[in-house]
C-alpha positions as CSV (number, residue, x, y, z in Angstrom):
1,M,28.9,-5.8,0.0
2,Q,29.2,-2.4,-1.7
3,P,26.8,0.4,-0.9
4,I,23.8,0.9,-3.2
5,T,24.3,3.5,-5.9
6,T,22.3,6.7,-5.6
7,I,21.4,9.1,-8.4
8,G,19.4,12.3,-8.6
9,A,16.2,12.2,-10.7
10,A,17.4,14.8,-13.2
11,K,20.6,12.8,-13.9
12,F,18.6,9.6,-14.0
13,K,16.3,11.2,-16.6
14,E,19.3,12.1,-18.8
15,Q,21.0,8.8,-18.5
16,C,18.1,6.4,-18.1
17,L,18.8,4.0,-21.0
18,A,22.5,3.7,-20.1
19,L,21.7,3.1,-16.4
20,L,19.2,0.4,-17.3
21,D,21.8,-1.3,-19.5
22,N,24.4,-1.3,-16.6
23,L,22.0,-2.0,-13.7
24,D,23.6,-4.3,-11.1
25,A,21.8,-6.8,-8.8
26,Q,21.6,-4.3,-5.9
27,G,19.7,-1.8,-8.0
28,L,19.7,2.0,-7.9
29,V,18.2,4.6,-5.5
30,I,16.7,7.6,-7.3
31,T,16.5,10.8,-5.3
32,K,14.8,14.2,-5.5
33,H,16.2,17.0,-3.5
34,G,18.4,14.5,-1.7
35,R,15.5,12.3,-0.5
36,P,15.0,8.8,-1.9
37,V,11.9,8.5,-4.0
38,A,12.3,5.2,-5.9
39,L,14.3,2.0,-5.9
40,L,15.1,0.6,-9.3
41,T,15.9,-3.1,-9.3
42,P,16.5,-5.6,-12.1
43,Y,13.7,-7.9,-13.1
44,P,14.6,-11.5,-12.1
45,K,15.9,-13.6,-15.0
46,E,13.5,-16.4,-14.0
47,P,10.6,-15.0,-12.0
48,G,9.1,-17.4,-9.5
49,S,5.5,-18.4,-9.5
50,L,3.2,-16.5,-7.2
51,L,1.1,-19.7,-6.7
52,G,1.9,-20.9,-3.2
53,S,4.4,-18.2,-2.5
54,L,2.7,-17.3,0.8
55,R,2.3,-20.9,2.0
56,D,3.3,-21.0,5.7
57,K,3.5,-17.2,5.9
58,I,-0.1,-16.4,6.7
59,A,-2.6,-17.7,9.2
60,V,-6.4,-17.7,8.8
61,H,-8.3,-17.0,12.0
62,G,-12.1,-17.7,12.0
63,D,-14.4,-18.3,9.0
64,I,-13.1,-16.5,5.9
65,L,-16.5,-16.7,4.2
66,S,-18.3,-14.8,7.0
67,T,-18.6,-11.1,7.6
68,G,-19.1,-11.8,11.3
69,L,-22.5,-10.0,11.2
70,A,-25.8,-11.7,11.7
71,W,-28.6,-10.9,9.2
72,H,-31.9,-12.4,8.4
73,A,-33.0,-12.1,4.8
74,D,-36.3,-13.8,5.3
75,D,-37.6,-11.3,8.0
76,Q,-40.7,-9.4,6.8
77,S,-40.5,-6.7,9.5
């Protein structure tokens, strides 16, 4: 696996359209003053559905419809 390509922001700005046309699957790290500020990755050809994508990845603890606080709306005090 080859290292991810890195490019300075000024050079990216100059060559943006050409870089987008030649973007590989790993993407491109954009830097400012030598520090990474963005990761540009290609959009998937066939994006997956978000519905059900977190199934078996999260757990619910307790009643999700409750705030956990007791309150009495009918109290006249």
